[in-house]
C-alpha positions in Angstrom: 191.5 -74.6 -38.1 188.0 -75.2 -36.7 187.5 -71.5 -36.0 188.5 -70.7 -39.6 185.9 -73.3 -40.8 183.3 -71.8 -38.6 184.0 -68.4 -40.0 183.6 -69.6 -43.6 180.3 -71.3 -42.7 179.0 -68.1 -41.0 180.0 -66.1 -44.0 178.2 -68.7 -46.3 175.0 -68.6 -44.2 175.0 -64.8 -44.3 175.5 -64.8 -48.1 172.7 -67.3 -48.5 170.4 -65.1 -46.3 171.3 -61.9 -48.1 170.8 -63.5 -51.5 167.4 -64.6 -50.4 166.6 -61.2 -49.2 167.6 -59.5 -52.4 165.6 -61.9 -54.6 162.4 -61.5 -52.5 162.7 -57.8 -51.9 164.2 -56.0 -55.0 162.4 -52.8 -54.1 163.8 -52.8 -50.5 167.3 -53.5 -52.0 166.9 -50.5 -54.3 166.1 -48.3 -51.3 169.2 -49.6 -49.5 171.4 -48.8 -52.5 169.8 -45.3 -52.8 170.4 -44.7 -49.0 174.1 -45.6 -49.4 174.4 -43.2 -52.5 172.6 -40.3 -50.6 175.0 -40.8 -47.7 178.0 -40.2 -50.0 176.5 -36.8 -50.9 175.9 -35.9 -47.3 179.5 -36.7 -46.3 181.2 -34.5 -48.9 182.6 -31.3 -47.5 181.8 -32.1 -43.9 185.2 -32.8 -42.5 188.9 -33.4 -43.4 189.3 -36.1 -46.0 185.6 -36.0 -46.6 185.9 -36.0 -50.3 187.9 -39.3 -50.3 185.4 -40.9 -47.9 182.4 -39.6 -49.9 183.8 -41.1 -53.0 184.6 -44.4 -51.3 180.9 -44.6 -50.2 179.7 -43.6 -53.6 181.8 -46.3 -55.2 180.6 -48.9 -52.7 177.0 -48.0 -53.6 177.7 -48.7 -57.2 179.5 -51.9 -56.5 176.5 -52.9 -54.4 174.2 -52.3 -57.2 176.5 -54.4 -59.5 176.4 -57.2 -56.9 172.7 -57.2 -56.3 172.0 -57.1 -60.0 174.1 -60.3 -60.4 172.0 -61.9 -57.7 168.8 -60.9 -59.3 169.9 -62.0 -62.7 170.6 -65.5 -61.4 167.4 -65.7 -59.4 165.2 -64.3 -62.3 167.0 -66.3 -65.0 167.7 -63.3 -67.1 171.5 -63.6 -67.3 173.4 -61.6 -69.9 173.3 -63.3 -73.3 177.1 -63.4 -73.5 179.8 -66.0 -72.8 181.3 -66.5 -69.4 184.6 -64.9 -70.5 182.9 -61.9 -72.0 180.8 -61.4 -68.8 183.9 -61.5 -66.6 185.4 -58.8 -68.9 182.2 -56.7 -68.5 182.2 -57.1 -64.8 185.8 -56.1 -64.3 185.3 -53.2 -66.6 182.3 -52.1 -64.6 184.3 -52.4 -61.3 187.2 -50.3 -62.8 184.7 -47.6 -63.9 183.0 -47.5 -60.4 186.3 -47.2 -58.4 188.4 -45.2 -60.7 187.8 -41.8 -59.0 188.5 -43.2 -55.6 191.7 -45.0 -56.8 192.9 -41.7 -58.2 192.1 -39.8 -55.0 193.8 -42.6 -52.9 196.9 -42.7 -55.1 197.3 -38.9 -54.9 197.0 -39.0 -51.1 199.5 -41.9 -50.7 202.1 -41.4 -53.4 201.6 -37.8 -54.6 201.3 -36.5 -58.2 203.6 -39.1 -59.7 201.7 -42.1 -58.2 198.3 -40.4 -59.1 199.2 -40.1 -62.8 200.6 -43.7 -62.8 197.4 -45.0 -61.5 195.4 -43.0 -64.0 197.5 -44.3 -66.9 197.1 -47.9 -65.7 193.4 -47.6 -65.3 193.0 -46.1 -68.8 195.2 -48.7 -70.4 193.2 -51.6 -68.8 189.9 -49.9 -69.7 190.9 -49.4 -73.3 192.3 -52.9 -73.6 189.2 -54.5 -72.2 186.9 -52.4 -74.5 188.9 -53.2 -77.7 188.8 -56.9 -76.8 185.0 -56.7 -76.3 184.6 -54.7 -79.6 186.9 -56.7 -81.9 187.1 -60.1 -80.5 183.6 -60.5 -79.0 181.9 -58.1 -81.5 179.9 -56.5 -78.7 179.2 -53.4 -80.7 178.8 -49.9 -79.2 180.5 -49.8 -75.8 178.2 -48.5 -73.1 179.0 -46.8 -69.8 178.5 -48.6 -67.5 179.3 -51.7 -69.4 176.7 -53.7 -67.5 173.5 -51.6 -67.4 171.7 -51.8 -64.1 168.4 -53.7 -63.9 165.2 -51.7 -63.6 164.0 -52.6 -60.1 160.6 -51.1 -60.7 159.8 -53.8 -63.2 158.2 -57.0 -62.3 160.3 -60.2 -63.0 159.5 -63.9 -62.4 161.7 -65.4 -59.7 162.9 -69.0 -59.7 160.5 -69.5 -56.6 157.6 -68.8 -59.0 158.2 -70.7 -62.2 154.5 -70.4 -63.1 154.9 -66.6 -63.6 154.7 -66.8 -67.4 151.4 -68.6 -67.1 150.1 -66.0 -64.7 151.0 -63.3 -67.3 149.2 -65.2 -69.9 146.1 -65.3 -67.7 145.7 -61.5 -67.8 142.5 -60.3 -69.4 142.8 -57.7 -72.2 139.8 -55.6 -72.9 138.7 -55.6 -76.5 137.7 -52.0 -76.8 140.1 -50.3 -74.3 143.0 -52.6 -74.6 143.5 -52.4 -70.8 145.3 -55.3 -69.2 143.5 -56.6 -66.0 145.1 -59.3 -63.8 142.7 -61.8 -62.1 143.0 -62.0 -58.3 144.2 -65.6 -58.5 147.3 -64.7 -60.6 148.5 -61.8 -58.4 152.2 -62.0 -57.4 153.3 -62.2 -53.8 152.9 -59.1 -51.6 156.7 -58.4 -51.6 156.9 -58.1 -55.4 153.3 -56.8 -56.1 153.1 -53.8 -58.4 150.1 -52.1 -60.1 151.4 -51.9 -63.6 150.9 -54.2 -66.5 153.4 -57.1 -65.9 154.2 -58.2 -69.5 154.9 -54.6 -70.8 157.2 -53.8 -67.8 159.2 -57.0 -68.2 159.8 -56.3 -71.9 161.0 -52.8 -71.3 163.4 -53.7 -68.5 165.0 -56.6 -70.3 166.0 -54.9 -73.5 169.6 -55.0 -72.8 169.6 -58.6 -71.9 167.6 -60.0 -74.8 168.8 -57.9 -77.7 171.9 -58.5 -79.7 174.2 -55.5 -80.3 174.0 -53.9 -83.7 176.7 -55.1 -86.2 179.0 -52.2 -86.9 180.7 -51.7 -90.3 184.4 -51.5 -90.7 184.2 -47.7 -90.6 182.1 -47.7 -87.5 184.3 -50.1 -85.7 187.2 -47.8 -86.6 185.3 -44.8 -85.2 184.5 -46.8 -82.0 188.2 -47.8 -81.7 189.1 -44.1 -81.9 186.7 -43.3 -79.2 188.0 -46.1 -77.0 191.7 -45.0 -77.6 191.1 -41.2 -77.1 191.9 -41.2 -73.4 195.2 -42.9 -74.0 196.0 -40.4 -76.8 195.1 -37.5 -74.5 197.3 -38.9 -71.7 200.2 -39.2 -74.1 199.7 -35.6 -75.3 199.5 -34.4 -71.7 202.9 -36.0 -71.0 204.6 -34.6 -74.0 203.0 -31.1 -74.3 202.2 -30.4 -70.5 198.9 -29.6 -68.7 198.7 -26.0 -69.8 199.0 -26.6 -73.5 196.0 -26.6 -75.8 197.2 -29.5 -77.9 195.8 -32.3 -75.6 192.5 -30.6 -75.5 192.3 -30.0 -79.3 193.5 -33.5 -80.1 191.0 -35.1 -77.8 188.2 -33.0 -79.1 189.1 -33.8 -82.7 189.2 -37.6 -82.1 185.8 -37.5 -80.2 184.1 -35.3 -82.8 185.3 -37.5 -85.7 184.1 -40.6 -83.9 180.8 -39.1 -83.0 180.3 -37.9 -86.6 180.6 -41.4 -87.9 178.7 -43.2 -85.2 175.7 -40.7 -85.2 174.9 -41.9 -88.7 174.9 -45.5 -87.7 171.7 -47.3 -87.9 171.5 -48.5 -84.3 168.7 -51.1 -83.6 168.6 -51.1 -79.7 167.3 -48.6 -77.3 170.4 -48.9 -75.0 172.7 -48.0 -77.9 170.7 -45.0 -78.8 170.9 -44.0 -75.0 174.6 -44.3 -75.2 174.8 -42.0 -78.2 172.7 -39.5 -76.3 175.0 -39.8 -73.3 178.0 -39.1 -75.6 176.3 -36.1 -77.1 175.9 -34.7 -73.6 179.5 -35.4 -72.8 180.7 -33.2 -75.6 179.6 -30.3 -73.4 182.3 -31.3 -70.9 184.9 -29.7 -73.2 183.6 -26.4 -71.9 184.6 -27.5 -68.3 188.0 -29.0 -69.3 191.2 -27.1 -69.0 192.6 -25.0 -70.6 189.4 -23.9 -72.1 187.7 -23.7 -68.6 190.6 -21.7 -67.1 190.6 -19.1 -69.9 186.9 -18.8 -70.9 184.4 -20.8 -68.9 185.4 -20.3 -65.2 184.7 -16.7 -64.8 181.3 -16.9 -66.6 180.2 -20.0 -64.7 181.1 -18.6 -61.3 179.5 -15.2 -62.1 176.3 -17.0 -63.2 176.2 -19.2 -60.0 176.8 -16.2 -57.8 174.1 -14.2 -59.6 171.6 -17.1 -59.1 172.5 -17.6 -55.4 172.2 -13.9 -54.6 168.9 -13.1 -56.5 166.9 -16.4 -56.7 165.5 -17.7 -53.5 166.6 -21.2 -52.6 169.1 -21.6 -55.4 171.9 -20.6 -53.1 171.6 -23.8 -51.2 172.8 -25.6 -54.4 174.8 -22.9 -56.1 177.1 -21.9 -53.3 178.3 -25.5 -52.5 178.7 -26.1 -56.2 181.0 -23.0 -56.5 183.1 -24.3 -53.6 183.3 -27.7 -55.1 184.3 -26.6 -58.6 188.1 -26.3 -57.9 188.1 -29.8 -56.3 186.1 -31.1 -59.3 188.6 -29.6 -61.7 191.6 -31.4 -60.0 190.2 -34.9 -60.4 191.1 -36.3 -63.8 188.3 -38.9 -64.0 185.7 -36.3 -63.3 186.7 -34.4 -66.3 188.3 -36.9 -68.7 187.2 -40.3 -67.5 
């Protein structure tokens, strides 16, 4: 019993030290996260089961970002302006999105195709249920991906160790003619968090998501967002009924996504993060060119020909194009890469 208590105390002390490190060194923490993410790219294709291990490391890097952001939000007093229950839903939804590819790969490795599709269906059901609850019950507006947008570590925040930060920002001198913001030497932050930009402007840009309420959607826009949320479930159902080689799942999914996009693109969105989400959805429409059966019949031959042409005739492009050609078949087999 005493050994167990000592272990708990050791873990608590490590957590406190790590929390303090993250709060005092947000830039170094971001470098650590980027290093883990880069490691996942370097592992892929190096040895047997490298794709699964690479995806595990990549998922871990995203979870690390989520964990570190939660520490920074507590320390900087910029918590999400939502209820505790809604924040839990957002957190679980973020975790699902970050680990869904690895869970799919792991299920396929352990339980075969049947287990893989079961895990895919369960993940999509939970994601759709969480998003519909957020949309209809909590009125959270347009659903973003990821649900909790990562903090901008390049921005300067005021930590709880420096409660006079707001006064220091107010002490900045603004030139009457140039409008340039100049910070006096006495109000400079600590060396660990010192930046050379204008502090007030950086803080406002990075805290848009935390301090702005979502745009209220009309009944028609809520219906369009509900269709977008339910589309993966409809696509999975069509796959089960019609088969993987049928065009019906592809056509039904495209019709649902385009109809939802047509309505939401005309919505008067008030927040920058909502407009960024619509731009992301616009880009994701291009994925239908890479989704089977359209990819198998039309896109594959042209894409491979273009990549081979660039690799053979443009110096340096082959370093990227050839591994990409080799990875395309693997990418096509992963459901959440294409349809997630």
